[in-house]
N, C-alpha and C positions, 0 to 999 in steps of 0.2 A: 582619794581617791582616785580610780581604778586607772589604769591607761594601757590602752589597748595599744597593739600591736598588728601589725598585718601578718598570714597567715606564715613566712619564710623568716619576717625577726621571730615571731614567738616561736616559732620551734628551733632557731637559735639559743635564741633564752634558755630553751626548755630545756636543750641536749644540751647547756653549760651547767648549771642548773645539776643532770643526773650521772653528771663524771664530777661536781665539784665535790673537794677535801668535805663543806658539812656534810652533804650526803653520806659518802664516804664514813663520814663520822658516825653518821645515827644510826645505820649499818653494823659495824663493828659495835659499835655499843650495846644494843640489841642484844647480839651474838652473842660475843662474851660475856654478856648477864645469864643467861639463856646456858650458856657451857657450866657458868657457875655450878646455873639452881637446877640443869639435870647431871649435870658430874659423868659428861662425856670432855673429849679432850677437842680442842679449837685452832688446829694447827692453821700459818700463811696459808695454805695451798686449798684447806675447806672455806677460810673466811676468802680469800680470792675468791670463790667456784660462789659462793653463797653472793658475793659483793652481783657479778656477772644474770646472776639467777631475778638476786632485784631490781636490777636496772634493765634488762627484759621483760619480767613480769608489768612494771610501771609504763614499757613503753605500750604492752600489750592491754595493760586500760587504760589508758590513755586514745590511746585507739577505738576500744568498746565502744567509750564516751562523746567522740569524736564523730562518731559512725551516727550517734542520735546528736551532738548534738547541731554539727556543722556538715551547711550544703553539699551537697553527693563530690562536687566538682571542690568546694575549698575543703570540705574533708582530705579530701587521694593529695593533693599541691599539699599543703602540712602535713601528712604522716608524708611524702619524698622527703618533703625539706626536714624532718624532726627526725629522718631517719638517715639520711646523708650527714647533718649536722650531728649527728649525736654519732658518726663512725670516726669523721674526724675529730671530735671531740676526744675521743676516748687515745684513737691512736695517738694524741697530742699529750694526753695526762700519765700513757706507757711510755711514753719515748723518754717522754721526761725522765720519771722513773727509775728506768732503767739508765738511761745519765747521772741518778745525783744516788745510782748503787755503783757504780764505777767510777766512782770523783765526789763520797760523800763529805767531803770537804768544800763541795759545791752548794752556793746559795741557791734557791728555785730560779732564782728574776733572770740567775747567770746561765743555765740553762736554757731557758726557755729563750732568751738570748740565741745564746750557740745554737739551738738547734730552730731557731726562726732564719739562720743563716743558713742551716744546711735543707732546709726545703723543699727549693730546686733541684735538690742534683738531681741524677737516673737512681739513686739507691733509693735513698727517701720513697722519689715517685712514686716506686716501684712494691716498695714496701706500707706505701699507705695505701695503695691499689687494693693489694692481699687482703689488708686485713680490714676495707670496706670490704669488700667480697667478702671475708669469712666470717663480720658481724650481717652482714644481710642476710647472711646464708638460718646464725646465729634465732636471729628471730624472727624467719620464714620458718623455722622448724617452730618456735614455741609458739608462730601463731596457729601455729598443725595442731599444737599438741591442747591450745588452751581451747579452741575453738570450741570445743565438747559439752565442754564444760557451762553450768548456768553464770549469770552475777547480775547481779544487785537484792534489793529488799527483801530476803526468807521470805515465807509464810509459816508460824506457827505449828510447832507438827511440823512439816513437809522435813524432809530426807539427807542429812550432808553430802551423802555421796551421789557425786559429779556439781555440787558447789567449787566455787575455785579459787574461792578462797580457801578452803578444808584441801581442794587436791591440792593445793602449791601447799600448802601446812605437812601434809601427808608428801609429800615430792623433796618438801630441806629436810623431814625430820628423817627420814633413812638415807638421805646424803649425808648428815654430819651424826645418825646417831645409828647404825645400822642396829639389826637386831633386835625391831623394835614391834607391833605400833608401840610408839609412849605419847600415847595421848594425851595431855599436858603441856610436850612439846609442840605437837600440832595445832594444839588450842592456841596457841601462844602464837607463835610463826600467822597464825590463818588471821589472826585479829589482828597480827603488823599490815598482811596482805588488804584485811581489808580499807587500816588507815594511809595505806599508799595508795586502795582509788579516792581515798576522800584526795591527796595529794594528788590524785593523775583532775580530775576534778577543778584545782585549783589552777594550776598549770592552762586548762581551756579557757576562764575567765578573761584572758587578757588578750585572746583572738577578737578581733573588730567585726566586722559585719563585711 
């Protein structure tokens, strides 16, 4: 039986999933396999970049579906809570990673405890506010970029141009492997984007009326 949550509770749960180790692993596995199949180098900087892009695409897809599935007032509350919770979760995850790089022997649970004790300090609070602003700016930038693309089931024979998933595939292929276009890469990433749309749909199923 599906468990339903309020929009704010659901937003917190979804944000936690978007920055979770499991979601990161699914991103890493996909792009590493793509790099082997297409013979391009995938360094840590590129991997961090596509992680961020996949996260923001998922947020955009959730917003697109929320627009059609939720009442206008509920959608606004939910997306505001989701963007805020995402920034909080992403900031915490980045802080933990940074701490663990400085002290490679520390356990993740210990790093979390240390950072929780520092959370209320002026420096951390200031960094968190700045990070949240940067996240919101990045989200809004992609909202404007993706808003012009079509999204949904395609009619047979309809051109791929301006289809959100196809255009995302072109964007990521160019980021990872400049000098294309590389049709197989574009198609692979496009299919992944379509899969993320299914993930977005599943995320919204937990929101109660």
